[in-house]
C-alpha positions as semicolon CSV with decimal commas, in nm:
position;residue;x (nm);y (nm);z (nm)
1;M;0,786;-2,171;-0,905
2;G;0,730;-2,093;-0,533
3;E;0,472;-1,872;-0,377
4;V;0,471;-1,533;-0,470
5;A;0,328;-1,210;-0,309
6;K;-0,043;-1,113;-0,422
7;L;-0,107;-0,736;-0,545
8;F;-0,484;-0,624;-0,503
9;Y;-0,601;-0,317;-0,671
10;Q;-0,782;-0,101;-0,397
11;G;-0,894;0,199;-0,643
12;H;-0,754;0,519;-0,749
13;A;-0,371;0,494;-0,725
14;S;-0,412;0,260;-0,430
15;V;-0,283;-0,106;-0,424
16;R;-0,269;-0,370;-0,131
17;I;0,025;-0,615;-0,128
18;T;0,009;-0,927;0,074
19;T;0,337;-1,088;0,116
20;V;0,410;-1,484;0,126
21;E;0,481;-1,443;0,499
22;G;0,112;-1,274;0,525
23;K;0,215;-0,925;0,570
24;T;0,000;-0,645;0,426
25;I;0,144;-0,332;0,275
26;Y;-0,083;-0,032;0,150
27;V;0,037;0,178;-0,108
28;D;-0,124;0,532;-0,138
29;P;-0,428;0,423;0,055
30;F;-0,765;0,576;-0,029
31;A;-1,088;0,631;0,173
32;G;-1,320;0,370;0,084
33;A;-1,399;-0,003;0,111
34;G;-1,147;-0,271;0,095
35;Y;-0,931;-0,171;0,391
36;D;-1,036;-0,447;0,638
37;V;-0,727;-0,615;0,644
38;P;-0,474;-0,423;0,893
39;G;-0,165;-0,312;0,719
40;R;0,214;-0,349;0,861
41;I;0,335;-0,098;0,622
42;I;0,138;0,209;0,478
43;L;0,328;0,402;0,205
44;R;0,165;0,743;0,122
45;P;0,321;1,010;-0,101
46;G;0,471;1,302;0,079
47;E;0,451;1,125;0,419
48;E;0,668;0,956;0,669
49;L;0,678;0,566;0,639
50;K;0,459;0,421;0,881
51;I;0,512;0,051;1,014
52;E;0,301;-0,101;1,257
53;K;0,458;-0,362;1,506
C-alpha cells in the first residue's frame, strides 16, 4: 500500500489533514493550540473557501 493522507483531531469538530504532498487542510478550525502548521486550505462552515497560495 502506498502513502496516505494523515488525519489529526484538533478538538471540538476541527480536524487537520496533511496530504501525501505535504499540504495542510483545516476543517472547521477552532481557537486554541495545535494550529502551528500553516494551512493551504481552510474550510469553515458558512464561509467562503479560503486557499492560501
